[in-house]
Each structure stands twice: as structure tokens, then as C-alpha cells.
TORROPA-509772 format. One record per residue (C-alpha): residue number from 1; residue in one letter; chain; x, y, z. Coordinates in steps of 0.5 Angstrom, whole numbers, plus 500, padded with zeros to 3 digits. Layout:
residues N
- seq / type / mol / xx / yy / zz
- NUM / a / A / X / Y / Z
...
***
This chain:
residues 413
- seq / type / mol / xx / yy / zz
- 1 / m / A / 161 / 685 / 520
- 2 / e / A / 158 / 679 / 521
- 3 / q / A / 160 / 674 / 514
- 4 / v / A / 154 / 673 / 511
- 5 / t / A / 153 / 670 / 504
- 6 / l / A / 152 / 673 / 496
- 7 / d / A / 146 / 669 / 496
- 8 / e / A / 144 / 671 / 503
- 9 / i / A / 144 / 679 / 501
- 10 / i / A / 141 / 679 / 495
- 11 / q / A / 135 / 675 / 498
- 12 / q / A / 135 / 680 / 503
- 13 / a / A / 134 / 685 / 497
- 14 / l / A / 129 / 682 / 494
- 15 / n / A / 125 / 681 / 501
- 16 / l / A / 126 / 689 / 501
- 17 / m / A / 124 / 690 / 494
- 18 / k / A / 117 / 687 / 496
- 19 / d / A / 116 / 690 / 501
- 20 / l / A / 116 / 697 / 497
- 21 / g / A / 111 / 694 / 492
- 22 / s / A / 115 / 690 / 486
- 23 / t / A / 111 / 685 / 484
- 24 / k / A / 113 / 678 / 483
- 25 / s / A / 115 / 679 / 475
- 26 / n / A / 119 / 685 / 476
- 27 / l / A / 123 / 681 / 481
- 28 / i / A / 125 / 674 / 477
- 29 / r / A / 127 / 681 / 472
- 30 / s / A / 131 / 684 / 477
- 31 / n / A / 135 / 678 / 480
- 32 / n / A / 136 / 676 / 472
- 33 / r / A / 137 / 683 / 471
- 34 / h / A / 141 / 685 / 476
- 35 / f / A / 144 / 679 / 480
- 36 / r / A / 145 / 673 / 476
- 37 / h / A / 151 / 677 / 473
- 38 / i / A / 154 / 677 / 481
- 39 / q / A / 153 / 671 / 482
- 40 / k / A / 156 / 669 / 476
- 41 / y / A / 163 / 673 / 477
- 42 / y / A / 163 / 670 / 485
- 43 / v / A / 162 / 663 / 483
- 44 / e / A / 169 / 664 / 478
- 45 / h / A / 172 / 667 / 482
- 46 / g / A / 171 / 660 / 488
- 47 / e / A / 167 / 666 / 493
- 48 / t / A / 160 / 665 / 496
- 49 / l / A / 161 / 671 / 502
- 50 / f / A / 159 / 677 / 499
- 51 / s / A / 166 / 681 / 499
- 52 / m / A / 166 / 690 / 498
- 53 / d / A / 173 / 688 / 495
- 54 / l / A / 170 / 682 / 489
- 55 / l / A / 165 / 688 / 488
- 56 / e / A / 169 / 693 / 487
- 57 / c / A / 174 / 688 / 482
- 58 / y / A / 167 / 687 / 479
- 59 / q / A / 165 / 694 / 477
- 60 / k / A / 172 / 695 / 475
- 61 / y / A / 171 / 688 / 469
- 62 / q / A / 165 / 693 / 467
- 63 / e / A / 168 / 699 / 467
- 64 / n / A / 173 / 695 / 462
- 65 / r / A / 167 / 691 / 458
- 66 / l / A / 164 / 699 / 457
- 67 / k / A / 170 / 700 / 454
- 68 / c / A / 172 / 696 / 450
- 69 / k / A / 164 / 698 / 447
- 70 / l / A / 162 / 690 / 450
- 71 / i / A / 157 / 693 / 452
- 72 / g / A / 152 / 699 / 452
- 73 / r / A / 152 / 705 / 456
- 74 / c / A / 145 / 703 / 459
- 75 / y / A / 146 / 696 / 461
- 76 / y / A / 152 / 699 / 465
- 77 / t / A / 148 / 703 / 469
- 78 / i / A / 143 / 698 / 470
- 79 / l / A / 149 / 693 / 473
- 80 / i / A / 152 / 698 / 478
- 81 / r / A / 146 / 699 / 480
- 82 / s / A / 145 / 692 / 482
- 83 / v / A / 153 / 692 / 486
- 84 / k / A / 150 / 700 / 489
- 85 / i / A / 143 / 695 / 492
- 86 / l / A / 147 / 691 / 495
- 87 / i / A / 152 / 694 / 498
- 88 / e / A / 146 / 699 / 502
- 89 / v / A / 142 / 693 / 503
- 90 / y / A / 149 / 690 / 508
- 91 / q / A / 151 / 696 / 510
- 92 / m / A / 145 / 699 / 512
- 93 / g / A / 140 / 693 / 513
- 94 / t / A / 136 / 696 / 507
- 95 / f / A / 136 / 701 / 502
- 96 / k / A / 131 / 706 / 498
- 97 / w / A / 128 / 705 / 492
- 98 / r / A / 131 / 711 / 486
- 99 / f / A / 136 / 713 / 481
- 100 / y / A / 142 / 711 / 483
- 101 / g / A / 146 / 712 / 477
- 102 / s / A / 154 / 710 / 475
- 103 / g / A / 157 / 714 / 478
- 104 / p / A / 163 / 718 / 475
- 105 / e / A / 164 / 716 / 468
- 106 / f / A / 171 / 716 / 469
- 107 / k / A / 174 / 715 / 475
- 108 / v / A / 182 / 718 / 477
- 109 / n / A / 186 / 717 / 483
- 110 / s / A / 187 / 721 / 489
- 111 / y / A / 191 / 726 / 487
- 112 / f / A / 186 / 728 / 482
- 113 / q / A / 180 / 727 / 485
- 114 / n / A / 182 / 732 / 491
- 115 / c / A / 183 / 737 / 484
- 116 / v / A / 177 / 737 / 482
- 117 / d / A / 174 / 737 / 489
- 118 / r / A / 178 / 743 / 491
- 119 / f / A / 176 / 746 / 484
- 120 / l / A / 170 / 745 / 484
- 121 / s / A / 168 / 747 / 491
- 122 / t / A / 169 / 754 / 489
- 123 / l / A / 165 / 755 / 483
- 124 / y / A / 158 / 758 / 484
- 125 / r / A / 155 / 754 / 479
- 126 / s / A / 149 / 750 / 480
- 127 / t / A / 149 / 742 / 481
- 128 / e / A / 147 / 740 / 474
- 129 / t / A / 152 / 745 / 471
- 130 / k / A / 159 / 742 / 476
- 131 / r / A / 156 / 736 / 474
- 132 / h / A / 157 / 737 / 467
- 133 / m / A / 164 / 741 / 469
- 134 / d / A / 166 / 735 / 473
- 135 / s / A / 166 / 730 / 467
- 136 / k / A / 169 / 734 / 463
- 137 / i / A / 175 / 734 / 467
- 138 / r / A / 175 / 727 / 469
- 139 / r / A / 176 / 724 / 463
- 140 / f / A / 182 / 730 / 462
- 141 / m / A / 185 / 727 / 467
- 142 / s / A / 184 / 720 / 466
- 143 / f / A / 187 / 721 / 460
- 144 / l / A / 193 / 722 / 463
- 145 / e / A / 194 / 717 / 468
- 146 / d / A / 192 / 713 / 460
- 147 / r / A / 199 / 717 / 459
- 148 / g / A / 202 / 715 / 465
- 149 / q / A / 201 / 722 / 468
- 150 / k / A / 200 / 721 / 476
- 151 / d / A / 200 / 728 / 477
- 152 / f / A / 200 / 735 / 475
- 153 / s / A / 208 / 736 / 475
- 154 / l / A / 209 / 734 / 468
- 155 / l / A / 203 / 737 / 465
- 156 / v / A / 205 / 741 / 459
- 157 / s / A / 200 / 745 / 453
- 158 / s / A / 202 / 740 / 448
- 159 / d / A / 197 / 736 / 453
- 160 / l / A / 191 / 740 / 452
- 161 / t / A / 193 / 740 / 445
- 162 / e / A / 193 / 732 / 444
- 163 / y / A / 188 / 732 / 448
- 164 / l / A / 183 / 737 / 444
- 165 / s / A / 185 / 732 / 438
- 166 / f / A / 184 / 726 / 442
- 167 / i / A / 177 / 728 / 443
- 168 / y / A / 174 / 732 / 437
- 169 / p / A / 171 / 725 / 433
- 170 / f / A / 167 / 723 / 440
- 171 / n / A / 166 / 731 / 443
- 172 / r / A / 165 / 735 / 438
- 173 / g / A / 158 / 737 / 439
- 174 / d / A / 160 / 740 / 445
- 175 / m / A / 167 / 741 / 444
- 176 / g / A / 165 / 749 / 446
- 177 / h / A / 164 / 746 / 453
- 178 / t / A / 170 / 742 / 454
- 179 / v / A / 174 / 747 / 452
- 180 / h / A / 172 / 753 / 457
- 181 / a / A / 171 / 747 / 463
- 182 / l / A / 179 / 746 / 462
- 183 / r / A / 181 / 753 / 461
- 184 / i / A / 178 / 755 / 468
- 185 / f / A / 180 / 748 / 470
- 186 / i / A / 188 / 750 / 469
- 187 / n / A / 187 / 757 / 471
- 188 / f / A / 184 / 754 / 478
- 189 / l / A / 191 / 750 / 478
- 190 / i / A / 196 / 756 / 476
- 191 / s / A / 192 / 759 / 481
- 192 / s / A / 193 / 755 / 487
- 193 / g / A / 200 / 754 / 485
- 194 / i / A / 198 / 746 / 483
- 195 / v / A / 202 / 749 / 477
- 196 / i / A / 207 / 753 / 475
- 197 / n / A / 207 / 755 / 468
- 198 / e / A / 202 / 759 / 466
- 199 / n / A / 201 / 758 / 459
- 200 / l / A / 198 / 753 / 459
- 201 / t / A / 191 / 755 / 456
- 202 / a / A / 195 / 757 / 451
- 203 / p / A / 191 / 751 / 446
- 204 / l / A / 185 / 754 / 450
- 205 / q / A / 184 / 760 / 448
- 206 / k / A / 179 / 762 / 442
- 207 / p / A / 180 / 766 / 437
- 208 / a / A / 173 / 768 / 436
- 209 / p / A / 167 / 767 / 438
- 210 / p / A / 163 / 760 / 436
- 211 / r / A / 157 / 761 / 432
- 212 / k / A / 150 / 757 / 436
- 213 / h / A / 146 / 752 / 433
- 214 / v / A / 140 / 750 / 435
- 215 / s / A / 137 / 744 / 432
- 216 / p / A / 130 / 744 / 428
- 217 / s / A / 124 / 745 / 431
- 218 / f / A / 117 / 741 / 431
- 219 / t / A / 111 / 744 / 428
- 220 / q / A / 105 / 744 / 431
- 221 / d / A / 102 / 739 / 427
- 222 / e / A / 107 / 735 / 428
- 223 / v / A / 107 / 736 / 436
- 224 / l / A / 098 / 736 / 436
- 225 / r / A / 099 / 728 / 432
- 226 / i / A / 104 / 726 / 437
- 227 / m / A / 100 / 728 / 442
- 228 / n / A / 095 / 725 / 440
- 229 / e / A / 097 / 718 / 438
- 230 / a / A / 096 / 717 / 447
- 231 / d / A / 091 / 714 / 450
- 232 / r / A / 088 / 718 / 454
- 233 / n / A / 083 / 712 / 456
- 234 / s / A / 089 / 709 / 459
- 235 / l / A / 094 / 711 / 466
- 236 / i / A / 100 / 711 / 462
- 237 / g / A / 096 / 714 / 456
- 238 / k / A / 094 / 720 / 462
- 239 / r / A / 101 / 722 / 465
- 240 / d / A / 104 / 722 / 458
- 241 / y / A / 099 / 726 / 455
- 242 / a / A / 100 / 731 / 461
- 243 / i / A / 107 / 731 / 461
- 244 / m / A / 107 / 732 / 454
- 245 / y / A / 103 / 738 / 454
- 246 / l / A / 106 / 742 / 460
- 247 / a / A / 112 / 741 / 456
- 248 / s / A / 109 / 743 / 450
- 249 / h / A / 105 / 749 / 452
- 250 / t / A / 111 / 751 / 459
- 251 / g / A / 117 / 751 / 456
- 252 / l / A / 120 / 746 / 461
- 253 / r / A / 126 / 742 / 462
- 254 / a / A / 125 / 734 / 462
- 255 / i / A / 128 / 734 / 469
- 256 / d / A / 124 / 740 / 472
- 257 / i / A / 118 / 736 / 469
- 258 / a / A / 120 / 730 / 473
- 259 / n / A / 121 / 734 / 479
- 260 / l / A / 115 / 737 / 480
- 261 / k / A / 112 / 737 / 486
- 262 / f / A / 105 / 738 / 488
- 263 / k / A / 107 / 744 / 493
- 264 / n / A / 109 / 747 / 485
- 265 / i / A / 102 / 749 / 483
- 266 / d / A / 099 / 754 / 486
- 267 / w / A / 092 / 752 / 482
- 268 / i / A / 089 / 757 / 485
- 269 / n / A / 092 / 763 / 483
- 270 / d / A / 094 / 759 / 475
- 271 / k / A / 101 / 759 / 477
- 272 / i / A / 106 / 754 / 476
- 273 / n / A / 112 / 755 / 481
- 274 / i / A / 120 / 751 / 480
- 275 / t / A / 127 / 752 / 482
- 276 / q / A / 131 / 750 / 476
- 277 / k / A / 134 / 745 / 476
- 278 / k / A / 139 / 747 / 472
- 279 / t / A / 140 / 754 / 474
- 280 / g / A / 137 / 754 / 481
- 281 / g / A / 134 / 761 / 478
- 282 / y / A / 127 / 761 / 481
- 283 / l / A / 120 / 761 / 475
- 284 / s / A / 114 / 761 / 476
- 285 / l / A / 109 / 761 / 470
- 286 / p / A / 102 / 762 / 467
- 287 / l / A / 099 / 755 / 469
- 288 / e / A / 094 / 755 / 462
- 289 / t / A / 087 / 751 / 462
- 290 / n / A / 088 / 746 / 458
- 291 / t / A / 095 / 745 / 461
- 292 / g / A / 091 / 745 / 468
- 293 / n / A / 086 / 740 / 467
- 294 / a / A / 091 / 734 / 463
- 295 / i / A / 094 / 734 / 469
- 296 / a / A / 088 / 733 / 474
- 297 / d / A / 086 / 729 / 469
- 298 / y / A / 092 / 725 / 471
- 299 / i / A / 092 / 725 / 477
- 300 / l / A / 085 / 726 / 479
- 301 / n / A / 084 / 719 / 474
- 302 / g / A / 091 / 716 / 473
- 303 / r / A / 096 / 717 / 478
- 304 / p / A / 097 / 711 / 483
- 305 / e / A / 096 / 711 / 490
- 306 / s / A / 102 / 714 / 492
- 307 / q / A / 104 / 718 / 499
- 308 / s / A / 110 / 721 / 494
- 309 / e / A / 111 / 729 / 493
- 310 / h / A / 112 / 728 / 486
- 311 / i / A / 106 / 729 / 481
- 312 / f / A / 109 / 725 / 475
- 313 / l / A / 109 / 717 / 477
- 314 / r / A / 112 / 710 / 475
- 315 / i / A / 107 / 706 / 472
- 316 / f / A / 109 / 699 / 475
- 317 / s / A / 110 / 699 / 482
- 318 / p / A / 114 / 701 / 486
- 319 / y / A / 111 / 707 / 485
- 320 / t / A / 116 / 712 / 486
- 321 / k / A / 118 / 719 / 482
- 322 / l / A / 121 / 718 / 476
- 323 / g / A / 127 / 718 / 476
- 324 / n / A / 131 / 723 / 471
- 325 / n / A / 130 / 727 / 465
- 326 / r / A / 132 / 720 / 460
- 327 / s / A / 126 / 718 / 463
- 328 / v / A / 122 / 724 / 462
- 329 / g / A / 125 / 724 / 454
- 330 / i / A / 124 / 717 / 453
- 331 / i / A / 117 / 718 / 452
- 332 / i / A / 115 / 721 / 447
- 333 / g / A / 119 / 717 / 442
- 334 / k / A / 114 / 712 / 443
- 335 / y / A / 108 / 717 / 440
- 336 / m / A / 114 / 719 / 435
- 337 / r / A / 114 / 713 / 432
- 338 / m / A / 105 / 711 / 432
- 339 / a / A / 106 / 717 / 429
- 340 / n / A / 109 / 716 / 423
- 341 / i / A / 115 / 721 / 425
- 342 / i / A / 121 / 719 / 423
- 343 / h / A / 127 / 721 / 428
- 344 / k / A / 135 / 722 / 425
- 345 / a / A / 140 / 723 / 428
- 346 / y / A / 142 / 730 / 429
- 347 / d / A / 135 / 732 / 427
- 348 / g / A / 133 / 735 / 434
- 349 / k / A / 126 / 731 / 434
- 350 / s / A / 127 / 730 / 442
- 351 / f / A / 123 / 732 / 448
- 352 / h / A / 127 / 739 / 448
- 353 / a / A / 125 / 739 / 441
- 354 / l / A / 117 / 742 / 445
- 355 / r / A / 121 / 747 / 450
- 356 / r / A / 124 / 750 / 443
- 357 / s / A / 119 / 749 / 438
- 358 / m / A / 114 / 753 / 444
- 359 / a / A / 119 / 758 / 443
- 360 / t / A / 119 / 758 / 436
- 361 / w / A / 111 / 760 / 437
- 362 / m / A / 112 / 764 / 441
- 363 / l / A / 116 / 769 / 437
- 364 / e / A / 113 / 767 / 430
- 365 / s / A / 107 / 771 / 435
- 366 / d / A / 110 / 777 / 435
- 367 / i / A / 111 / 775 / 442
- 368 / p / A / 117 / 780 / 445
- 369 / l / A / 125 / 776 / 445
- 370 / s / A / 125 / 779 / 453
- 371 / t / A / 118 / 775 / 455
- 372 / i / A / 121 / 769 / 450
- 373 / s / A / 127 / 769 / 455
- 374 / q / A / 124 / 770 / 461
- 375 / v / A / 118 / 764 / 461
- 376 / l / A / 125 / 759 / 459
- 377 / g / A / 127 / 761 / 465
- 378 / h / A / 134 / 764 / 462
- 379 / k / A / 139 / 768 / 466
- 380 / s / A / 142 / 772 / 459
- 381 / m / A / 135 / 775 / 454
- 382 / n / A / 142 / 773 / 450
- 383 / s / A / 141 / 764 / 451
- 384 / a / A / 134 / 766 / 447
- 385 / k / A / 137 / 769 / 440
- 386 / p / A / 139 / 763 / 436
- 387 / y / A / 132 / 762 / 438
- 388 / l / A / 131 / 768 / 432
- 389 / s / A / 134 / 762 / 427
- 390 / m / A / 128 / 759 / 428
- 391 / s / A / 123 / 762 / 424
- 392 / e / A / 124 / 764 / 416
- 393 / r / A / 119 / 769 / 417
- 394 / k / A / 123 / 774 / 422
- 395 / l / A / 129 / 770 / 418
- 396 / s / A / 126 / 774 / 412
- 397 / e / A / 124 / 781 / 416
- 398 / c / A / 132 / 782 / 416
- 399 / a / A / 133 / 780 / 409
- 400 / l / A / 136 / 786 / 405
- 401 / g / A / 133 / 788 / 398
- 402 / f / A / 136 / 790 / 392
- 403 / e / A / 135 / 797 / 392
- 404 / s / A / 142 / 800 / 393
- 405 / i / A / 145 / 795 / 389
- 406 / p / A / 146 / 796 / 381
- 407 / i / A / 143 / 790 / 377
- 408 / e / A / 146 / 790 / 370
- 409 / k / A / 147 / 783 / 367
- 410 / g / A / 141 / 777 / 369
- 411 / i / A / 133 / 775 / 371
- 412 / y / A / 133 / 781 / 376
- 413 / s / A / 136 / 787 / 371
***
């Protein structure tokens, strides 16, 4: 390709962003937050021409900063996003405004990459489930590479035992999913003849099924206080109120709300029809009057003019869909603070708690568990059973009395 300078590609990117509707202040911020660091890196290495190799070195430099905890994951994503924008502009002459992400968190060599790609191609799981399993397996392979192993020829069960011990302090809340992903991956390696040691899965066997844990939910009073903080006279308030009302009255996940399109709402029959991102399953829910009114108020009086097929958009230009579940999830934090509802680590008070809250309220209203499971879009009713532990009234009905237990001493005698 024709040789061009880095500054020329950056200016071309900024011009394209302006054409997409970015304001002057957003362009200045993008230049300072996205591109200035790359320019500085080029100056330090005495380079002015656009170079894919140097950009790759820049990415590895930022990866090392992330591993050393010199920068956070969110900031790292911003830095890598700027690289992907410049590469797309250089190769295609244009780019589409979208959520780029930061790519796989753990990079591995081509041999490991090929193995995990072959494994994922055999799975009949949703895209989201495959992505999570990919991340967990990559982390294990990155651990092996750090120990000098470039393939699976020397893999022994002690490698798995030591990896689980290593990962536990960082991943104790999700060890069940980690063990499950590794177990079916190792079984794939054995069945494919990539490894011949059939005893590798010994450290991954579970002696007993894990106890299900469900984080606490919001009370109805807390949800009302949170939603009442949204200024329904402002554009952002109309959007956020509609999102929170939708989540608390349908139980939709944040990612499904971010992906909600006009075609998903059947206004004539008062239905919401979607394909769930997590499970890939079809879900049809009733659209209650108040929920529909909140969405309609946003669409008619708060939604920016846009050709996007998605309902909920960014407040600032370019007016595209909310990027992902994080874009939706962070909304509730602002209104929790305004409502003086304190959020502590692991207390369960997140956007997903609106889903748990709705399930709990339905349970307390004596709605059958099978119905709750269907509304939540679960493939199995077992997925909804942990919600039983969140209703004190329902738990009290399971308590045993003392009628058949003789009490001879104490205050109950």
C-alpha cells in the first residue's frame, strides 16, 4: 500500500468521525484520549510513517501495562480501540462507528489458537457462551506458555492442578464455570488424539454439585426510589427511565435491552419478541401498558433522530445503539447514588438485580416457578429454582415445626 504518515491517518479518522456526527468537543477528546498516546509512542521510536508492525508493538506495550496493573481494563480497551480505528481507516479508507472491544484478553500462539478454534467449532452453544469459554481456555493456555510450554505434548494433570490453585484467588466466584470449560476442552483434546493421557481430567472432577448462590435483589421500594430519580423531562431521563422500567417489569437482560429493535415490539398485540443473546432462544413477553408508555415517550419525545433500527441510542452523536450490556448496566449506578442506595462489592445491587427482583416479586405473588422460568427465558426450570431462596415467606413455608420433636429443656419446653 501507499506510504502515508501516522498523522495523515489520524486526521483522516477524525474527518470521518466528524462526518458521522461527532461534535468538535468529542473530536478533541478522541484525539487526546485515543490518538495522542500513539503519536507519542511513534516519536519515542523515531517513526513518522504509518506502520502495522509498530502498532502491534504498541498493543503489546499496553498489554504489558495492563498485566502489571499500571492501567485498568476500561482504559486499556479505549487505547486498543484507537488502534483498531486507525487500522480500519488505513486498510479500508473508512470505518463504521461500533463497539470494537479489546479483542481476546489472553493472546496465545498459533498452535494453541488452532486447538481452541477447532474445539469451539464443535460446540453447539450460543455465541456468548462460546466467548466466555474461549476466554477461560485462553487463560489456561496463556498460563502454560508462561511456563514455557508451546503445545500440549508435555501436558500432565499436575499442570491443571497448579493452574486451578493459581487462578482461584482471582476467580473464586466463577471456578465452577472455569472447571467446566477446562473439562470439556480436555475431553476434546483426548477424543481428537491431540493428547493421549486419559487421566488428565482427574483434577477437574467435581465430588459434589456446587451449591447455587443468588445475590440479593432490590425491594420494590428501592426500585421505585431509583426510577423516580430519573428526570423524565430530559432526553437522557426519558431513555434511562424507559430502560429501567423495561428491565424491572420484563426481566430482560441488559444485553437484550441494548439490542432491542423496533421490529421486536408488536404494538398491535402488546408483545415483545426477541432472540436472547445469551441462550439464542426465542422469547415472547407481554408488553404492559406502563412499560409501553415509557418506551413510547422516549421514542416520540426523547430519542435523537437516527436511521438506526435499534430503539435505545447514545445521547451524544453519532447516535448509534448502546454498545453492549455494560453501556446499559452502568445506568442504574447513577440513580442508585442519587437515591442514596449504597452499593458495596458483591452485594448484588447491579442492573441484573432488576431481573432477580422481578423474579422474586412474581414468586411472592404465588406465580408458579414454571411460569417464572418461562418469563425469564430459561431453558430449564432448574435455572429459576435458586430464586426460591430469596423469598423469606416462601422459605418459612418450608420450615419444620417442633411437633414431632420432644423438647424437655429450654424456653420452648
